[in-house]
C-alpha positions as a printed NumPy array, in Angstrom:
array([[ -8.308,   4.173,  -3.082],
       [ -7.86 ,   7.611,  -4.788],
       [ -6.298,  10.592,  -3.312],
       [ -3.055,  11.273,  -1.526],
       [ -1.743,   7.622,  -1.447],
       [ -2.277,   7.145,  -5.138],
       [ -0.435,  10.367,  -6.098],
       [  2.675,   9.054,  -4.408],
       [  2.765,   5.93 ,  -6.629],
       [  4.585,   5.637,  -9.943],
       [  2.742,   4.083, -12.814],
       [  4.646,   0.794, -12.401],
       [  3.652,   0.613,  -8.812],
       [  0.115,   1.333,  -9.549],
       [  0.049,  -1.377, -12.34 ],
       [  1.507,  -3.751,  -9.767],
       [ -1.125,  -2.966,  -7.187],
       [ -3.958,  -3.256,  -9.763],
       [ -2.542,  -6.659, -10.854],
       [ -2.376,  -7.738,  -7.22 ],
       [ -5.979,  -6.697,  -6.64 ],
       [ -7.097,  -8.845,  -9.56 ],
       [ -5.674, -11.982,  -8.143],
       [ -7.747, -14.614,  -6.371],
       [ -7.517, -14.491,  -2.484],
       [ -5.14 , -17.52 ,  -2.239],
       [ -2.766, -15.97 ,  -4.694],
       [ -2.852, -12.658,  -2.874],
       [ -1.758, -14.458,   0.221],
       [  0.978, -16.246,  -1.646],
       [  2.242, -12.96 ,  -3.095],
       [  2.11 , -11.168,   0.251],
       [  4.076, -13.975,   1.921],
       [  6.753, -13.924,  -0.787],
       [  7.077, -10.04 ,  -0.497],
       [  7.371, -10.261,   3.287],
       [ 10.057, -12.928,   3.024],
       [ 11.98 , -10.754,   0.684],
       [ 11.465,  -7.758,   2.765],
       [ 13.055,  -9.423,   5.801],
       [ 16.22 , -10.15 ,   3.812],
       [ 16.485,  -6.734,   2.211],
       [ 18.952,  -4.026,   3.082],
       [ 16.353,  -1.352,   3.316],
       [ 15.818,   0.489,   6.44 ],
       [ 12.471,   0.351,   8.145],
       [ 10.318,   3.543,   7.89 ],
       [ 10.745,   5.975,  10.71 ],
       [  7.919,   6.746,  13.178],
       [  7.378,  10.133,  11.372],
       [  7.099,   8.344,   7.971],
       [  4.575,   5.751,   9.338],
       [  2.52 ,   8.536,  11.041],
       [  2.493,  10.503,   7.814],
       [  1.182,   7.629,   5.687],
       [ -1.354,   6.674,   8.364],
       [ -2.561,  10.213,   8.297],
       [ -2.985,  10.027,   4.512],
       [ -4.961,   6.723,   4.783],
       [ -7.317,   8.2  ,   7.491],
       [ -7.794,  11.333,   5.575],
       [ -8.862,   9.124,   2.597],
       [-11.251,   7.178,   4.797],
       [-12.771,  10.518,   6.004],
       [-13.242,  11.569,   2.462],
       [-14.971,   8.311,   1.587],
       [-17.277,   8.667,   4.507],
       [-18.094,  12.291,   3.585],
       [-19.128,  11.154,   0.034],
       [-21.351,   8.47 ,   1.549]])
């Protein structure tokens, strides 16, 4: 997905996402499960409602742009 969301990513994160997208479906599932397990045990705070709303807005703006392009 190009646009606002990609701009927020570092090159390392973009490479990680690209590598993830290249995985077979079963390995994607395994990678997601491992990430979620690690996330549950991490000291990071959950995103605020405002942060989640902002990211959701970016996603829907990108969907709108994709629709407009056909």
